[in-house]
Structure formats: C-alpha cells, structure tokens
C-alpha positions in Angstrom: -9.0 22.9 -63.2 -10.6 23.3 -60.1 -11.4 26.5 -58.3 -14.1 28.0 -56.4 -16.0 30.4 -58.7 -17.4 32.5 -55.9 -14.2 33.3 -54.8 -13.0 34.2 -58.2 -15.7 36.5 -58.5 -15.3 38.0 -55.1 -11.5 39.0 -55.8 -12.5 40.4 -59.3 -15.0 42.7 -57.4 -12.7 43.8 -54.9 -10.1 44.7 -57.5 -12.3 46.3 -59.7 -13.5 48.8 -56.9 -10.2 49.3 -56.1 -9.4 50.3 -59.9 -11.7 53.2 -59.7 -8.8 55.3 -58.5 -5.8 56.1 -60.4 -3.3 53.1 -60.9 0.0 53.0 -59.5 2.9 50.5 -60.3 2.0 47.3 -58.2 -1.6 48.0 -58.3 -3.7 44.7 -59.4 -5.4 44.8 -62.9 -6.7 41.1 -62.4 -6.4 38.1 -60.6 -7.9 34.9 -61.7 -7.8 31.5 -59.8 -6.0 29.1 -61.9 -5.6 25.7 -60.4 -5.4 23.8 -56.9 -3.4 20.8 -55.7 -3.3 19.0 -52.4 -0.1 18.1 -50.5 -0.5 14.7 -51.6 -0.7 15.6 -55.3 2.0 17.8 -55.1 4.3 15.1 -53.3 3.4 12.4 -55.8 4.3 15.0 -58.8 7.5 16.0 -57.5 8.7 12.5 -56.4 7.8 11.7 -60.3 9.1 14.5 -62.1 12.4 14.8 -60.2 13.5 11.4 -60.1 17.2 11.9 -60.0 16.9 13.5 -56.5 15.6 10.7 -54.3 14.3 13.3 -51.6 11.9 13.1 -48.9 10.2 16.3 -50.1 8.0 16.7 -47.1 5.1 18.5 -49.0 2.9 19.6 -46.0 0.6 22.4 -47.7 -2.0 22.4 -50.2 -1.5 24.9 -52.7 -3.8 27.5 -54.6 -2.5 29.1 -57.9 -3.6 32.4 -59.0 -2.9 34.3 -62.1 -2.1 37.9 -61.8 -1.9 40.8 -64.0 -0.5 44.0 -62.8 0.5 47.5 -63.4 4.5 48.2 -63.7 6.3 50.6 -65.6 8.2 49.9 -68.9 11.9 50.7 -69.8 10.4 54.3 -70.5 8.6 54.8 -67.2 5.3 54.4 -68.8 2.5 52.5 -67.1 2.0 49.1 -68.5 0.4 45.7 -67.4 2.6 42.6 -66.7 1.6 39.2 -65.6 2.9 36.3 -63.3 1.6 33.6 -60.8 1.1 33.3 -57.3 1.3 30.1 -55.3 -0.7 30.3 -51.8 0.1 27.6 -49.3 -3.2 26.5 -47.4 -4.4 24.3 -44.7 -2.5 25.7 -41.8 -3.2 28.9 -39.8 -0.1 30.6 -39.7 2.0 33.7 -41.1 3.8 32.7 -44.5 6.9 33.8 -45.7 7.2 35.4 -49.7 9.5 33.8 -52.0 9.9 35.8 -55.3 11.4 33.3 -57.8 12.8 34.7 -61.2 13.0 32.2 -64.1 15.8 31.8 -66.4 15.8 32.8 -70.2 13.0 32.4 -72.4 11.9 33.8 -75.7 8.4 32.6 -76.3 5.6 34.5 -74.6 3.6 31.5 -73.4 6.9 29.9 -71.8 5.9 31.2 -68.4 4.1 30.4 -65.5 1.0 32.5 -66.0 0.3 30.5 -69.4 1.3 27.0 -68.1 0.1 27.0 -64.4 1.6 25.0 -61.8 5.4 24.1 -62.5 8.2 22.5 -60.0 9.0 25.6 -58.4 5.4 26.8 -57.5 4.6 23.1 -56.2 8.0 22.8 -54.3 8.0 26.3 -52.7 4.3 26.6 -52.1 4.1 23.0 -50.7 6.8 23.9 -48.3 4.6 26.6 -47.1 6.0 29.6 -49.0 3.8 32.4 -50.7 5.6 32.3 -53.9 5.7 34.8 -56.6 6.7 34.0 -59.8 6.6 37.2 -62.4 6.7 36.7 -66.2 8.9 39.7 -66.7 8.2 42.6 -69.4 7.7 41.0 -72.7 6.4 37.7 -71.6 3.0 36.6 -70.9 0.5 39.0 -71.2 3.0 41.7 -72.2 3.6 42.6 -75.8 6.5 44.7 -75.4 10.2 43.4 -76.6 11.4 41.8 -73.4 14.3 44.2 -71.8 16.5 41.3 -71.6 19.4 42.0 -69.1 18.3 45.6 -68.6 18.4 45.8 -64.9 15.7 48.5 -64.1 12.7 47.2 -65.8 13.8 43.7 -64.7 13.8 44.9 -61.0 10.5 46.8 -61.0 8.7 44.1 -62.7 9.6 42.0 -59.6 8.8 44.4 -57.0 5.5 45.4 -58.5 4.7 41.7 -58.8 5.4 41.4 -55.0 3.3 44.6 -54.3 0.3 43.0 -56.2 0.7 39.7 -54.5 0.8 41.3 -51.0 -2.5 43.1 -52.1 -4.3 39.9 -53.2 -3.1 37.9 -50.0 -4.6 40.7 -48.0 -7.8 40.2 -49.9 -7.8 36.6 -49.3 -6.9 36.9 -45.7 -3.6 35.3 -46.1 -1.5 36.3 -43.0 2.4 36.9 -44.1 5.2 36.9 -41.8 6.9 39.9 -43.3 9.8 38.1 -44.5 10.9 38.7 -48.3 13.1 36.2 -50.0 14.5 36.5 -53.5 16.0 33.6 -55.7 16.4 32.9 -59.2 18.6 30.9 -62.0 20.5 32.2 -64.7 18.7 35.3 -66.3 16.5 34.9 -63.0 19.9 35.1 -61.0 20.6 38.4 -62.6 17.1 39.7 -62.0 17.4 38.5 -58.3 20.5 40.7 -57.7 18.8 43.7 -59.7 15.6 43.4 -57.8 17.5 43.1 -54.2 19.8 46.0 -55.4 16.6 48.2 -56.3 14.7 47.5 -52.8 17.7 48.4 -50.9 18.8 51.5 -52.7 15.5 53.2 -53.5 12.4 51.2 -51.4 14.1 50.6 -48.1 11.1 52.6 -46.3 8.6 50.1 -48.0 10.2 46.6 -48.7 13.0 44.8 -46.5 14.6 41.9 -48.2 15.1 39.2 -45.6 17.9 37.4 -48.0 18.5 36.9 -51.5 19.9 33.6 -53.6 21.2 34.8 -56.8 22.0 31.7 -58.7 24.3 31.3 -62.0 23.4 34.9 -63.1 25.5 37.1 -65.6 26.0 39.9 -63.1 29.1 41.3 -65.0 27.6 42.0 -68.4 30.3 44.7 -69.3 33.2 42.4 -68.8 33.0 38.6 -68.2 29.9 38.4 -70.5 30.9 40.6 -73.2 34.4 39.1 -73.5 32.6 35.5 -73.7 30.5 36.6 -76.6 33.3 38.4 -78.5 35.4 35.6 -78.4 35.2 33.6 -81.8 34.4 30.1 -80.3 31.3 28.0 -80.4 28.8 28.8 -77.4 26.0 26.7 -76.5 23.2 29.3 -76.5 23.8 31.4 -79.7 20.6 33.1 -79.1 22.1 35.0 -76.2 24.0 37.6 -78.1 21.2 38.8 -80.6 18.8 38.9 -77.8 21.1 41.0 -75.7 21.6 43.4 -78.8 18.2 43.5 -80.0 16.9 44.3 -76.3 19.7 46.8 -75.7 18.6 48.6 -79.1 15.2 48.3 -78.3 15.6 50.3 -75.1 18.6 52.6 -75.7 18.4 52.9 -79.7 22.0 52.0 -80.1 21.7 51.6 -84.1 19.2 52.9 -86.8 18.9 49.7 -88.4 19.8 46.0 -87.9 21.9 46.0 -91.2 24.4 48.4 -89.0 25.2 45.5 -86.8 24.4 42.3 -88.4 25.4 40.9 -91.5 22.7 39.6 -94.2 20.7 37.5 -93.9 20.6 37.8 -90.0 19.9 41.6 -90.1 16.4 40.6 -91.5 16.2 37.2 -90.2 16.9 37.6 -86.3 14.3 40.5 -85.5 11.6 38.5 -87.0 12.4 35.6 -84.7 12.3 37.6 -81.7 8.7 38.6 -81.6 7.8 36.7 -78.7 6.2 33.6 -80.8 9.5 31.7 -81.5 11.4 29.4 -79.2 15.3 29.7 -78.2 15.7 26.5 -80.3 14.4 27.9 -83.3 16.7 30.8 -83.2 19.6 28.7 -82.4 18.8 26.5 -85.6 19.7 29.6 -87.7 22.5 31.1 -86.0 26.3 29.8 -86.5 27.7 27.8 -83.8 30.1 31.0 -83.1 27.7 33.6 -82.5 30.2 36.5 -83.1 30.1 35.7 -86.9 26.3 37.4 -87.1 28.2 40.7 -86.7 29.7 42.9 -89.3 33.7 42.4 -88.6 34.3 46.3 -88.2 31.5 46.5 -85.6 33.4 43.7 -83.8 36.7 45.7 -83.8 34.8 48.9 -82.7 33.5 47.2 -80.0 36.6 45.4 -78.9 38.7 48.6 -79.1 36.5 51.5 -78.3 35.8 51.6 -74.4 33.1 54.3 -75.2 31.2 52.2 -77.7 27.3 52.8 -77.0 26.8 49.2 -76.5 29.7 48.8 -73.9 28.7 51.7 -72.0 24.9 50.4 -71.8 26.2 47.0 -70.5 28.5 48.6 -68.0 25.3 50.7 -66.7 23.5 47.5 -66.4 26.1 45.5 -64.4 24.3 44.6 -61.0 27.0 43.9 -58.7 28.6 47.3 -57.9 26.9 47.9 -54.7 26.9 46.5 -51.2 24.1 44.4 -50.0 22.8 45.0 -46.5 20.5 41.7 -46.2 22.1 38.2 -46.4 23.0 37.1 -49.6 24.7 33.9 -50.8 25.8 33.3 -54.7 25.3 29.9 -55.8 27.2 28.8 -58.9 28.9 25.9 -60.6 32.5 26.3 -61.6 31.9 24.2 -64.7 29.1 26.4 -66.2 30.2 27.2 -69.7 27.0 29.5 -70.6 27.6 32.1 -67.5 31.0 31.8 -66.2 31.5 31.3 -62.4 33.7 34.4 -62.9 30.2 36.4 -62.5 29.9 35.3 -59.1 33.6 35.6 -58.2 33.6 39.2 -59.4 30.4 40.3 -57.5 31.8 38.5 -54.4 34.9 40.3 -54.5 33.5 43.7 -55.0 30.9 43.1 -52.3 33.6 42.2 -49.8 36.2 44.6 -50.7 33.3 47.2 -50.4 32.2 46.3 -46.7 29.5 43.8 -47.2 29.2 41.8 -44.0 26.2 39.3 -44.9 27.4 37.9 -48.4 28.6 34.3 -48.8 29.3 32.4 -51.8 29.0 28.8 -52.7 30.7 27.4 -55.9 31.5 23.7 -56.6 32.0 21.2 -59.7 28.5 20.6 -60.4 28.4 20.3 -64.1 27.1 22.5 -66.8 24.9 25.4 -66.6 21.8 23.1 -67.2 23.1 20.1 -65.2 23.8 22.3 -62.0 20.6 24.1 -61.8 18.8 21.4 -59.4 21.4 20.9 -57.1 22.1 24.8 -56.9 18.3 25.5 -56.3 18.1 22.9 -53.7 21.2 24.5 -51.8 19.5 27.9 -52.0 16.1 26.6 -51.0 17.9 24.9 -48.1 19.8 28.4 -47.1 16.7 30.6 -47.1 14.7 28.0 -45.1 17.5 28.0 -42.5 16.8 31.9 -42.4 13.2 31.9 -42.3 11.3 32.0 -39.1 9.4 29.0 -40.9 12.3 27.0 -41.4 11.6 24.5 -38.5 8.9 22.7 -40.5 9.6 19.8 -38.3 7.4 21.6 -35.7 4.4 21.2 -38.2 5.3 18.0 -39.9 6.8 15.6 -37.0 3.9 14.9 -34.6 4.6 15.0 -31.1 7.6 12.9 -30.4 10.5 15.3 -31.5 11.3 18.4 -33.4 14.2 18.6 -35.7 16.0 22.1 -35.8 17.8 23.6 -38.7 21.6 22.9 -38.5 23.8 26.1 -37.7 25.7 27.5 -39.6 24.4 26.4 -42.8 26.1 26.3 -45.2 28.9 25.7 -43.0 32.7 24.8 -43.1 34.4 22.8 -41.5 31.7 21.7 -38.8 28.1 22.5 -38.0 25.7 21.3 -35.1 22.4 19.5 -35.6 19.9 20.0 -32.9 16.7 18.3 -32.0 14.2 18.0 -29.0 13.2 14.5 -27.9 9.6 14.8 -26.3 9.7 10.9 -24.8 12.0 8.2 -24.5 12.5 6.5 -27.8 15.2 4.8 -30.0 16.4 7.3 -32.4 18.7 7.4 -35.6 20.5 10.5 -36.9 21.7 9.8 -40.5 23.7 11.9 -43.1 22.8 11.2 -46.7 23.6 12.6 -49.9 21.2 13.8 -52.6 20.9 10.4 -54.1 19.6 8.9 -51.1 23.2 7.1 -50.2 24.0 7.0 -46.4 27.3 8.9 -45.4 27.2 8.7 -41.9 25.2 7.7 -38.9 25.6 10.2 -36.0 23.2 8.7 -33.7 21.7 5.2 -33.3 20.6 4.7 -29.8 17.8 4.7 -27.1 17.6 8.1 -25.8 15.8 10.0 -22.9 13.8 13.2 -23.4 15.5 16.4 -23.7 17.3 18.9 -26.0 19.9 17.1 -27.8 23.0 18.1 -30.3 25.6 16.8 -32.1 28.3 18.0 -34.4 29.2 17.0 -37.7 32.3 17.7 -39.1 31.7 16.7 -42.7 33.0 13.3 -42.7 31.8 9.9 -43.6 31.6 6.8 -41.7 35.2 6.1 -42.1 36.2 9.8 -40.9 37.0 10.8 -44.2 36.2 14.3 -45.5 33.3 14.4 -47.8 33.1 16.8 -51.0 31.3 20.2 -50.8 27.5 19.9 -51.6 24.0 19.5 -50.5 23.5 16.8 -48.2 20.4 15.5 -46.1 20.1 14.7 -42.4 17.2 12.7 -41.2 16.0 12.1 -37.8 14.2 8.8 -37.5 12.2 7.2 -34.6 10.0 4.0 -34.9 7.0 6.0 -35.8 8.3 9.3 -37.2 11.0 11.0 -39.3 12.0 14.4 -40.7 14.5 15.4 -42.8 16.3 18.8 -43.5 19.2 19.8 -46.0 22.7 21.0 -45.1 25.1 22.8 -47.4 28.9 22.0 -47.1 31.3 24.7 -48.5 34.9 24.1 -49.1 
C-alpha cells in the first residue's frame, strides 16, 4: 500500500483542527490514505477481472483511494460515526463530477470497501474521471449498530453525510469539483439510491442538487411486491433477506418484544446471533429453510396476511421509496428475469412517477438473466447514461489526441434511432463501427476517407443486414490509422 505519509498527516491535522468545534452530520472524523493505482494498473486489472465484457475500458486517470470516517445520524437521530471510501482521480487539471455508488446487500461488517480497499467500482468510475463516493452504510464498516436494512431515512442520511464529508476532503486536497452529483446503486444499493435522491430533493434542495440518478434492481415497493414475495410459500434464492429485514425493522421500530413472538424454534435464538455483523449471507442461508416463510410462527403469517394494520406492514409501507416525484433525471434499470428483486418494483415506481407528473424519468428493462447475472450489464448501461449527462462525458477530448473528437450519441438511451457525432481535425481514413458487449461487430456505419469537419450519422438500431437488433448496451467506436475512441450506447425497446 503506497501513499504519501506527509499528505496523510496534513489531512489529519486539518481535520483534527476542524473538529475542535461541535460536530454536525457530514463532518469528517478521520481521513486516511489507503492506496493508489495508476491508470495502466487499473486498465490491466479491469481487463483481467471482467473478462466476460471484452471492452476498451479507456481508463485515463490515476486514482487515489481514501478511507473516511464521518459523522452521521443513527435511526434514532443520535450522532454516530460511519465509514466509506473516496476514490479521487488525478493527473488531469479539471473539475470532476461526484458519483455516489451504493453497494448491494452484505451482512459482514468487513465486506465493504473501507475494509477491502480498491474494488471494481472504485477503479472503474475513478479511472474514468469521477470522484467516487462509496459509503459502507450504518452497521457496516466501522459502525457497530445493527444495519438498518431497507429502512429509508438512515439509508439516505448515511449517503448524504458521506457526500458532505467527501466534498470537504476534496476541498482540503484542492481537488476541483464540477458541481455535478450522480447517484447509482444495485439491489439494496438501488433502494438506497432512490431513498437518497428522494431525501435530497424533498429536504436538502437548498444544499445539494442531484444531477441524475440510476437506481438498479432495487426493492422500491417493500409493502406490496417484496412482502408478497416473502409471504409466498416457495423457495427463494437468498432466504437471509427475510430475517434481515424483520430483525432490522424490529431494531428500529420495536415490532416485537422477543424473537420468539415471530420466529419458531430454533430460529428465534439462532438467527439473531448470526446477524451480529460477523457472519456472511452464505452462513445464514446454510441454516435457513429453502422456503423463508417457514421460519415464521404460522399464526404470525396469517395475521400479517390478513391485517393491513399489522405493525410490520405499516412500517414497510412507510419505507417504500417510490411515492414521490423526482425532479432530476432518473433512469430505472432492471432485468425482467430478476428472481430476487422482481422487475415489478421498477414498473410500479415508474408508473407512479409518470402518473404524478414526473417529466425526467425513464425505465430500461430487458431479459438480462437473474439478479446476479444482470448486474454487470445494467451497471454498464447506467454508467453510459450518466456519462452522457455529465459535462465530462466527452472523454474523447482527453483520451483522443488531436485528430478527432467523438461525442456521446443523442438521445441515449434511444428508441428507435440515435445520432452519432464526431469532429475530424484533418483528412483521414475513418471507420465508425457498432459492437455488442462481447466485441462482436454489429454494423459498420462509416468506412471511408473523410475531409475535416463536424460529422454525424444516424443509427437506427439495425445490424449490417438491416435487421433490428435487440435492446441492450452496445459500443460505438471511431478509428483512424493512429487513434480510436469508444463510447457506450443504450437501445431501449
């Protein structure tokens, strides 16, 4: 682990001096330099780790990784300390956007970025020129409380306060920010992303402005879609989700006096011990029945099913995160074949948004496999969409020397057609080719000697034989004899 010790000491002195005053949510408690990777190291690591996506990752930034501890509030509004990591790109003097990325469900406190350092997200987003904020969430990392799993308010505040602390550290490091704030996350992270977006727009609009958010595969409709799924007497791939939610809700809302009021033996004594932050989801699943509902006392199941005023149902409804109207652009990403978090969550959220006047909300759903299988493609699609919106999305002005500039297609995502633009600086033989994510050529739109100037061409979502291609994420690449640049493009159906 390589870092500048003088820089670390300097950061700590700044923070300790600042903490002589009363602490507030978002104040930094500690910042520690964790690691550093060059652009070349990140490029090599991504190519080796994500072999199923044969992509030109175009990593152009070195990245410094910092571990942060910061003040936030717990579910009872008490000041507490949480942790996370901040990936800071370097090597180019410019203003960087912030992307806050929210991770999926974990049970062990150590299964987070602040404990494990660089991961694919911090390397990828940081290496693409984004100041990348990755909060651990309450109850994970340094935080010792029970993780408030799928509880909206503490999920949102942990993200917001991590963003505040990260902005303070960037200022201390003289890292210039563009003022743009993006939110993205997958699974539980998709839920937390929407909760944070909602919280910022409803309560913090004078302080923070969301540029865009990309919630992916999140359980936004807890009280209907997810509750009905969990109360179905059928096997479920991650049975730990049910006790995790019930134990978290009891911790926050005191729904029962003893686990024996909800769970049959031996789960009433066994499960609370396994959710102490030291055990993995696999360890919990190993002792759970394939049908999660079987851990409940049958009379409790009947009561929850038949009593709309049951305390658990009421609290789940209070923590649904889709009943509001987003102002900033949002695209919901979800696989139709998601067996753990059904796509109906995204469909219900989208329908509510549109019916209540949302003007900047889109949805991208496609048959992309299971919850786990779809994660990579959906996150790539989300990143492509956010890069289009970002003022720094035209990375070609940085990564493509002199001869041409490749712009992001518009619109993106698109249906049925989109325009691809580039600016050629000098006469050259140029090709513009569409590829799928596996690197297979789909269509070559340009292959000729061209004179200098601004160029554009329309792609109608067809292959080289004129046949419509399926919805999904594609790549378009402009290449001359000396240089090339590639961007992602999302086709909706």
